C-alpha positions in Angstrom: 96.4 89.6 103.5 92.8 90.7 102.6 93.6 94.5 103.4 96.8 94.1 101.0 94.6 92.9 98.2 91.9 95.7 99.0 94.7 98.5 98.8 96.1 97.1 95.5 92.5 96.9 93.9 92.7 100.8 93.9 96.3 101.0 93.0 97.0 98.5 90.3 94.5 100.0 87.8 96.3 103.4 88.0 98.9 102.4 85.5 100.3 105.9 84.8 102.1 107.9 87.2 99.6 110.7 86.7 96.8 108.4 87.4 98.5 107.3 90.8 99.0 111.0 91.5 95.2 111.7 91.1 94.7 108.6 93.5 97.1 110.1 96.0 95.3 113.5 95.9 91.9 111.8 96.5 93.2 109.4 99.3 94.8 112.5 100.9 91.4 114.3 101.0 89.5 111.0 102.2 92.3 110.5 104.9 91.7 113.8 106.3 88.0 113.8 106.1 86.5 110.4 106.3 84.2 110.0 109.3 84.4 106.4 109.9 87.6 105.6 112.0 88.6 102.8 109.8 88.3 104.9 106.6 91.2 107.3 107.5 93.9 104.6 107.7 92.5 102.9 104.9 92.8 105.7 102.7 96.2 106.5 104.0 97.3 102.8 103.0 96.0 103.1 99.6 98.0 106.6 99.2 101.3 105.3 100.6 101.0 102.3 98.6 100.4 104.5 95.4 103.5 106.3 96.3 105.7 103.1 96.7 104.3 102.0 93.7 105.5 105.3 92.1 108.9 104.9 93.4 108.3 107.4 96.1 109.5 105.6 99.1 110.3 108.5 101.5 106.5 109.7 101.0 105.4 106.2 101.3 107.4 105.8 104.7 106.0 109.0 105.9 102.2 108.3 105.2 102.7 104.6 106.4 104.3 105.8 109.6 101.4 108.4 110.1 98.9 105.2 109.4 100.6 103.0 112.0 100.7 105.7 114.8 97.1 106.5 114.4 96.0 103.0 114.2 98.3 101.6 117.3 96.8 104.7 119.3 93.1 103.8 118.1 90.7 102.9 121.0 89.2 100.4 118.9 91.2 97.1 119.1 89.7 95.7 115.7 90.9 98.7 114.0 94.5 98.0 115.4 94.5 94.5 114.7 93.0 95.0 111.2 95.7 97.4 110.0 98.7 96.2 111.9 100.3 93.3 110.0 99.8 95.3 106.8 101.3 98.5 107.9 104.2 96.6 109.7 105.1 94.6 106.4 104.9 97.9 104.2 107.1 100.0 106.7 109.4 97.0 106.5 109.4 97.1 102.8 109.7 100.9 102.2 112.6 101.3 104.7 114.4 98.6 103.4 114.7 100.5 100.2 115.7 103.6 102.4 117.2 102.7 105.4 117.8 99.0 106.0 118.4 99.1 109.9 115.1 100.9 110.3 113.0 98.2 108.5 114.5 95.3 110.7 112.3 96.2 113.8 109.1 96.4 111.6 109.9 93.0 109.7 110.9 91.3 113.1 107.4 92.4 114.7 105.7 91.5 111.5 107.5 87.9 111.5 106.5 87.4 115.1 102.8 88.3 115.0 101.8 87.5 111.2 104.9 85.3 109.8 102.6 82.3 109.2 100.2 84.2 107.1 99.8 83.5 103.6 102.6 85.6 101.4 104.7 86.5 104.6 107.8 84.9 103.0 108.4 87.9 100.7 108.4 89.8 104.0 110.8 87.2 105.4 113.3 87.5 102.5 113.3 91.2 103.1 114.2 90.7 106.6 116.9 88.4 105.8 118.4 90.7 103.0 118.2 93.8 105.7 120.0 91.8 108.0 122.6 91.1 105.9 122.9 94.7 104.6 123.5 95.7 108.3 126.0 93.0 109.2 123.9 90.7 111.2 124.8 87.8 109.3 124.2 85.5 112.0 120.5 86.9 112.1 120.0 86.4 108.3 121.2 83.0 108.4 118.5 82.2 111.1 115.8 83.9 109.0 116.8 82.3 105.4 117.2 78.9 107.3 113.6 79.1 108.9 112.1 79.7 105.2 114.1 77.2 103.7 112.9 74.7 106.7 109.3 76.0 106.0 109.6 75.6 102.3 111.1 71.8 102.6 108.2 70.9 105.3 105.5 71.9 102.6 104.5 74.8 105.2 104.9 77.5 102.4 104.1 77.6 98.6 107.4 76.5 97.2 107.6 78.8 94.0 110.8 78.9 92.0 111.1 82.6 93.0 110.9 81.7 96.8 113.4 79.0 96.5 115.9 80.9 94.6 115.9 84.2 97.1 116.2 81.8 99.9 119.1 79.7 98.4 120.7 82.9 97.4 120.3 84.3 101.0 121.5 81.1 102.5 124.7 81.1 100.2 125.5 84.8 100.9 125.2 84.1 104.7 127.5 81.0 104.6 130.1 82.8 102.5 130.2 85.8 104.9 130.5 83.5 107.7 133.3 81.6 106.0 131.5 78.5 105.3 132.2 78.3 101.7 131.9 74.4 101.7 128.3 74.6 103.2 127.4 77.3 100.7 128.7 75.1 97.5 127.0 72.3 98.7 123.4 74.1 98.4 
């Protein structure tokens, strides 16, 4: 998640919304004019992340969508690979807030291609929650069960926050499926 760290290096110091607005304006200009092919999607990622942090999820989704489309059509495969995982995860996150059914394909594609990356668990949890919200309880249960198995095997960093989110997801799934005894046993 090196790209994520680089993007946040620009966005996190902009603590106030007016500072983030200035960052968005700067990145808008850079995204339109930067001559290197990797510079434009990077500027778009920074701009969209600033929108997301500002709570402007619709704008973030629009810019992430543009960056994703441009990088997927890029002739340089390294550009596509460098940005794909980050953009899939971020599109999943913003659409989970705006339109959960639309988030699912991005998060599933992220999970299949980048699901073992450090920090990917957060996006798996979002996928499980989006599946629950859209009524696909069986899929949500599969996602949360896989996360719990990875946590128990030591394959992921088992933070209290991760454990709590996975347990909450498992209980919600089991309850919706009428399996209260199993839910209570967790």
